[in-house]
N, C-alpha and C positions, 0 to 999 in steps of 0.2 A: 504362587504367592505364599509367603510365610505367614503362618498364624502366630500371633503374638499373645502371650499370657496377659490376662486382664491386669494383674499386678504390675507387669512391666510397662503397660500403657499408662497406668496411673503414675508410675515413677517418672516416666519420660515427660508426661504433661506437667507434673509438679515441678520438675527441674526447669522446664521451659518457662513456666509461670514465675518461678523464683528468679531466674535470670532476667526475665522481662520486668519484674518488680524492681530489681536492682538497677536496671537501665532507667526506669521511670524515676526512681529516687535520685540517681546520679544527675540526670539532666534537669530535674526540677530543682535540685539543690543549687544549680548554677544561677537560677533566678533567686530573688530575695524571698525567703520564706516568711519572715516577720515573726509575730508571736500569736498566741492564742487570742489575745485581746485586739491585736491589730494584724490580721493576716494579710499577706501580700500575694503576688501572682504565683509563687511557687508553693504556697502552703497546701492547697488542696491536692495537687498532683503528688507532692512528696508524701503526704500521709495516706493517700490512696495507694501509692506504691508500697508503703510500709504495711498496710493492712493486707494487700494482695500477697506480699511476701510472707507474712505470718500465716495466712491461710494456706499458701503453697507449702510451707514447712510442715504444717499440721497434716496436710494431705500426704506429703512425702513420708512422714514418719508412720502414718497409718499404712501406706503402701509397702514400706520396707519391713515393718514388723510382721512376724509370722502370725497367720490367722489360724484359729482352731476350727472355725466353721468353713465349710466348703462354699464357694461362691456359685450362685446360680445365675443363669442368664435371665434377666428380667425382660419379659415380653411386654410391648406396649398394650395398654388396655384397648385402644382403638387404633386401627390401622389407617382409617380414613382421615383426611384433613377436613376440619370444619371451616370451610371458606367463608361462611357467613360471619363467624366470630372474628376471623382475621380481617375481613373488610370493615366490619363495625369498629374494631379496635383501631385500625389505621385511620378511618374517618374521624373518630373521636380524638385521636392523638394529633392529627394535622389541623383539626378545627379549633383545638384549645388555644393556641397562640393567636389565631385569627380572630377569635371572639373575645380575647382578653381586653383589647382596646375598646370594644363596643360595649360589652356588658360589665366588665370589671372582674376583679379577682374572685370575690366571693361567689357570685352566681355561676361563673364558668367552672370553678372548682367543684361546686355543688353538682352541677349538671354532669361534669366529667365522672365523678364518683357514681352518680346515679346510673349513667350509661354502662359503666363497667359492672356494677353490682346487679343490674336488672337484665341487661341484654347479653352480656358475655357469659356470666355465671349466674343464672337467675336465682334471685333471693325474694323473700316476701317483701311487699312494699313497706311494711313497718320497719323492717331491717334496713332496707335501702335508704329511706328518708332519714332515719336516725343516724346511720353511719355516715351518710353524705353530709348531713348537718354538722356532725362532730368533726369530721375530717376537714371540712371547709373552715370551721371556726378555729381548729387547732393550727392548721397551716397558716391562716390569717394572723393569728397571734405570734406564731414563730417568725414568719417573714416580716410582718409589719412592726412588731414591738421588740422582738429579741434581736433579729438581724438588721432591723431598720432599713428594709428594702421597700422602696416606693413602687407600687403597682398603679396602673391606670385606674382611676376611680370608677369609670363606667357609669351605668345608669343609677347606681345607688349613691354615688358621690361620697363614699366612705374613705 
């Protein structure tokens, strides 16, 4: 098996992502993109492809440019997989849409952030509740008032 230089792998992956972003942009442009004020079905995929292409170009230029420092192989901090965190994350992610109709957007989003901040990457309870409250309120304002997306009211009837 041939060993490939790390820079070469970065170049190949960047070129692949650049081509993939062009593919996304081309086919999303076949749909109507609309405008910033009135986006249509091709709007999100087109600009996601543009962003992916820009990031791929940045990564490609970094991979092509000569580096003065030597690259070191980065070893993972932990070799074991934390299955508890994976299972908790999957349960939380799959229960979010199921509880959305029952509880509503604000409580489910609050609980979602609490679960991730406390059980996946443990934080102090004061940090957990303040961040969860701010995140739920900010997402509610963004989706409800700025984007005008209606969510099920749930138990709060907001």
